[in-house]
C-alpha positions as CSV (number, residue, x, y, z in Angstrom):
1,X,30.8,-13.3,-12.6
2,X,30.1,-11.0,-15.3
3,X,32.4,-10.5,-18.1
4,X,32.6,-8.7,-21.4
5,X,35.2,-7.3,-24.0
6,X,36.2,-3.8,-23.4
7,X,36.6,-2.2,-27.0
8,X,39.6,-2.1,-29.1
9,X,41.5,-4.9,-26.9
10,X,41.2,-7.5,-29.3
11,X,38.3,-9.5,-27.3
12,X,40.3,-9.9,-23.8
13,X,37.9,-10.9,-20.7
14,X,37.5,-8.0,-17.9
15,X,36.4,-8.9,-14.2
16,X,33.3,-6.9,-13.4
17,X,33.4,-8.2,-9.8
18,X,35.7,-5.0,-8.8
19,X,32.7,-2.8,-10.0
20,X,30.3,-4.8,-8.0
21,X,32.1,-4.9,-5.1
22,X,32.6,-0.7,-5.1
23,X,28.6,-0.7,-6.1
24,X,27.6,-2.8,-3.1
25,X,29.6,-0.4,-0.9
26,X,27.8,2.7,-2.0
27,X,25.0,4.4,0.6
28,X,22.6,5.0,-2.5
29,X,21.2,2.1,-4.2
30,X,19.7,2.2,-7.6
31,X,16.2,0.8,-8.0
32,X,15.1,-0.6,-11.5
33,X,11.2,-0.9,-11.8
34,X,10.1,-4.0,-12.9
35,X,8.0,-4.0,-16.1
36,X,4.5,-3.7,-14.7
37,X,6.0,-0.7,-12.6
38,X,7.4,0.9,-15.7
39,X,4.3,0.2,-17.8
40,X,2.1,2.2,-14.8
41,X,4.2,4.9,-14.7
42,X,4.6,5.3,-18.5
43,X,0.7,5.1,-19.0
44,X,0.4,7.9,-16.4
45,X,3.0,10.5,-17.7
46,X,1.3,9.9,-21.3
47,X,-2.0,11.0,-19.5
48,X,-4.1,7.9,-19.1
49,X,-5.8,6.9,-15.8
50,X,-4.4,3.3,-14.2
51,X,-6.1,0.7,-12.3
52,X,-3.1,-1.2,-10.8
53,X,-3.4,-4.5,-9.4
54,X,-0.6,-6.2,-7.4
55,X,-0.3,-8.6,-4.5
56,X,0.7,-6.8,-1.2
57,X,4.5,-5.8,-0.6
58,X,4.7,-6.0,-4.9
59,X,5.5,-2.3,-4.8
60,X,2.3,-0.5,-6.1
61,X,3.2,2.5,-4.2
62,X,6.8,2.8,-5.7
63,X,4.6,4.0,-8.9
64,X,3.2,7.0,-7.1
65,X,6.5,7.6,-5.4
66,X,8.3,7.8,-8.2
67,X,6.1,10.0,-10.3
68,X,6.6,12.5,-7.5
69,X,10.6,12.0,-7.1
70,X,10.5,12.5,-10.9
71,X,8.7,16.1,-10.4
72,X,6.0,15.2,-12.8
73,X,3.9,17.8,-11.2
74,X,3.7,21.3,-12.5
75,X,3.9,24.2,-10.5
76,X,0.9,24.4,-8.3
77,X,-0.1,21.0,-8.9
78,X,-0.9,18.7,-6.4
79,X,-1.1,15.2,-5.9
80,X,-3.8,13.5,-3.1
81,X,-3.0,10.0,-1.9
82,X,-6.4,8.4,-0.3
83,X,-6.4,5.8,1.8
84,X,-9.1,4.0,3.8
85,X,-8.3,4.8,7.4
86,X,-7.0,8.0,9.5
87,X,-4.4,5.5,10.7
88,X,-2.9,4.7,7.2
89,X,-3.0,8.4,6.4
90,X,-1.0,9.1,9.6
91,X,1.6,6.5,8.7
92,X,2.0,7.6,5.2
93,X,1.9,11.3,6.2
94,X,4.5,10.5,8.8
95,X,6.9,8.1,6.1
96,X,6.9,11.1,3.1
97,X,7.5,14.0,5.5
98,X,10.9,11.7,7.0
99,X,11.7,11.4,3.6
100,X,12.0,15.0,3.2
101,X,8.5,15.5,1.1
102,X,6.5,18.5,1.6
103,X,3.4,16.7,2.6
104,X,0.3,17.6,4.1
105,X,-2.6,15.8,5.5
106,X,-6.5,16.0,5.4
107,X,-8.5,13.6,7.7
108,X,-11.5,13.8,10.1
109,X,-9.6,14.8,12.9
110,X,-6.9,16.6,11.3
111,X,-5.8,19.1,8.5
112,X,-2.4,20.4,8.0
113,X,-0.3,21.9,4.9
114,X,-3.7,21.4,2.9
115,X,-1.8,23.0,-0.3
116,X,1.5,21.3,-0.2
117,X,2.3,19.5,-3.2
118,X,1.4,16.0,-1.8
119,X,-1.5,15.4,0.5
120,X,-2.4,12.2,2.3
121,X,-6.3,11.9,3.0
122,X,-9.0,9.3,3.9
123,X,-11.4,9.2,1.1
124,X,-14.4,10.9,2.5
125,X,-12.1,13.8,3.3
126,X,-11.1,13.7,-0.6
127,X,-14.7,13.4,-1.4
128,X,-15.8,16.6,0.4
129,X,-12.7,18.6,-1.1
130,X,-14.0,17.4,-4.5
131,X,-17.6,18.9,-3.8
132,X,-15.8,22.2,-3.1
133,X,-14.2,21.7,-6.4
134,X,-11.0,20.9,-5.4
135,X,-9.8,18.7,-8.0
136,X,-6.1,17.4,-7.9
137,X,-3.5,17.0,-10.7
138,X,-3.3,12.9,-9.7
139,X,-5.9,11.3,-7.3
140,X,-4.6,8.0,-5.9
141,X,-7.4,6.0,-4.3
142,X,-5.1,2.9,-2.1
143,X,-7.3,-0.1,-1.5
144,X,-9.9,0.5,-4.0
145,X,-11.5,-2.6,-3.1
146,X,-13.5,-0.8,-0.9
147,X,-15.6,0.2,-3.7
148,X,-17.3,-3.0,-2.8
149,X,-18.2,-2.0,0.6
150,X,-21.7,-1.9,1.9
151,X,-21.2,1.0,4.0
152,X,-18.8,2.9,2.3
153,X,-18.8,1.8,-1.5
154,X,-21.0,4.5,-2.5
155,X,-18.1,7.3,-1.3
156,X,-15.6,5.6,-3.2
157,X,-17.7,5.5,-6.3
158,X,-18.7,9.4,-5.5
159,X,-15.3,10.2,-5.3
160,X,-14.1,8.9,-8.7
161,X,-17.6,10.4,-10.2
162,X,-16.7,13.7,-9.0
163,X,-12.6,13.9,-9.9
164,X,-12.7,16.5,-13.2
165,X,-11.2,15.1,-16.8
166,X,-8.2,17.2,-15.3
167,X,-7.5,14.9,-12.7
168,X,-6.2,11.7,-13.6
169,X,-6.8,8.5,-11.7
170,X,-4.4,5.9,-10.1
171,X,-6.4,3.2,-8.3
172,X,-4.5,0.3,-6.4
173,X,-5.6,-3.0,-4.9
174,X,-4.7,-6.4,-4.2
175,X,-7.6,-7.8,-4.1
176,X,-9.9,-7.2,-6.6
177,X,-11.1,-9.8,-8.9
178,X,-12.7,-8.2,-11.7
179,X,-10.8,-4.8,-12.3
180,X,-12.1,-5.1,-15.8
181,X,-15.4,-4.1,-15.1
182,X,-14.1,-1.0,-13.1
183,X,-12.5,-0.2,-16.3
184,X,-15.5,-0.5,-18.2
185,X,-17.1,1.9,-15.9
186,X,-14.5,4.2,-16.2
187,X,-15.2,4.0,-19.8
188,X,-18.7,5.2,-19.2
189,X,-17.5,7.9,-17.5
190,X,-15.9,9.0,-20.4
191,X,-12.1,8.3,-19.0
192,X,-9.1,6.8,-21.1
193,X,-8.1,3.8,-18.4
194,X,-5.7,1.1,-18.8
195,X,-5.9,-1.7,-16.4
196,X,-2.2,-3.5,-15.2
197,X,-2.5,-6.5,-13.4
198,X,0.9,-8.5,-12.1
199,X,0.9,-11.9,-9.7
200,X,4.4,-11.5,-9.0
201,X,4.7,-12.3,-5.6
202,X,7.9,-11.0,-3.5
203,X,7.2,-13.3,-0.4
204,X,5.3,-16.5,-1.9
205,X,1.9,-18.1,-0.1
206,X,1.7,-21.2,1.7
207,X,-1.4,-23.3,2.1
208,X,-1.9,-24.8,5.4
209,X,-5.1,-26.8,6.0
210,X,-7.4,-25.5,8.7
211,X,-7.3,-29.3,10.3
212,X,-3.3,-29.5,10.4
213,X,-3.5,-26.8,13.0
214,X,-3.6,-28.5,16.5
215,X,-6.2,-27.3,18.6
216,X,-4.2,-25.6,21.6
217,X,-6.3,-23.0,23.0
218,X,-7.5,-23.0,26.3
219,X,-11.3,-24.3,26.6
220,X,-12.1,-21.0,27.9
221,X,-11.5,-19.8,24.5
222,X,-14.8,-20.8,22.6
223,X,-14.9,-18.3,19.9
224,X,-13.8,-20.1,16.4
225,X,-11.6,-17.3,15.0
226,X,-9.6,-16.5,18.5
227,X,-9.2,-20.2,18.9
228,X,-7.7,-20.4,15.2
229,X,-5.6,-17.6,15.7
230,X,-4.4,-19.1,19.0
231,X,-3.5,-22.3,17.2
232,X,-1.3,-20.3,14.4
233,X,0.6,-18.5,17.3
234,X,1.1,-21.4,18.9
235,X,2.3,-23.5,16.2
236,X,4.7,-21.1,15.6
237,X,3.1,-19.9,12.2
238,X,3.2,-15.9,13.4
239,X,3.2,-13.1,13.0
240,X,-0.3,-12.9,12.2
241,X,-2.4,-10.4,10.7
242,X,-6.2,-10.3,11.6
243,X,-8.3,-7.5,10.1
244,X,-11.9,-6.5,12.2
245,X,-14.3,-4.5,11.3
246,X,-13.9,-1.6,14.0
247,X,-11.2,-0.7,16.3
248,X,-12.7,-1.6,19.0
249,X,-13.4,-5.2,17.7
250,X,-9.5,-5.8,16.9
251,X,-8.4,-4.7,20.6
252,X,-11.0,-7.0,21.9
253,X,-9.5,-10.2,19.5
254,X,-6.0,-8.7,20.7
255,X,-6.8,-9.0,24.4
256,X,-8.5,-12.1,24.1
257,X,-5.3,-14.0,22.4
258,X,-2.8,-12.4,24.8
259,X,-5.0,-13.6,27.6
260,X,-4.5,-16.9,26.3
261,X,-1.1,-17.2,25.5
262,X,1.3,-18.9,27.9
263,X,3.7,-16.0,29.5
264,X,7.0,-17.5,29.0
265,X,9.2,-14.1,29.5
266,X,7.3,-11.8,32.0
267,X,8.2,-8.3,32.3
268,X,9.5,-7.6,35.7
269,X,9.1,-4.1,37.0
270,X,11.6,-2.3,38.8
271,X,9.4,-0.3,41.5
272,X,7.3,-3.2,43.3
273,X,4.8,-0.3,44.1
274,X,3.7,-0.6,40.2
């Protein structure tokens, strides 16, 4: 319980519980940014580029969303949010449109509302727009660890190098161990950048030795990683997130795992003909 002394009342205590009960019933919640989020927002508002490293789920995207909700973009200015895949671009586009934002999308197979204040794009698509002279007011590069990717890293480097001085950069990642090296490169490009890092995790990580997982996979599953995934699921440590280099590979892995898992609750079809 929080108590305080109302002014001019001789130090009598007041009970704030009723006020908190009212707040709990309100349909609107007030979000107070964490210190590292406040620092990132402040740096961007003051005109600096920001390299932001924070664990998955910590709230990196909140920094960008706060800038947009705070209407920091001037008339006719645009913020471009780039992601590595078309699926992620579609998800973000739908999410922000559902929130009432004027958002467009630019991917390899979809281009809509390209002049919207917020544009979601795949990185390569935005690189082409930069080559054509379309430099936004703010360019966000989500999952910037892709700079180190053998196949796509050059595109990320080009997008950053092509960004004009009038474009601010916000780089987001949860898995880059050397952001200071990226910042040093920014400095060589003549950019004013600040690195902001936090290790604060909303959900703590638990380490489990591989040897502690029982090998419960059927013998017909011979692939090491598929057997490991089955061990995790059959030991009730799911849900499980697996990264695969291609969609085809992800579908193959999912199919193999599904075939090997016991079907304790099969779905009965209402039409026998099906």
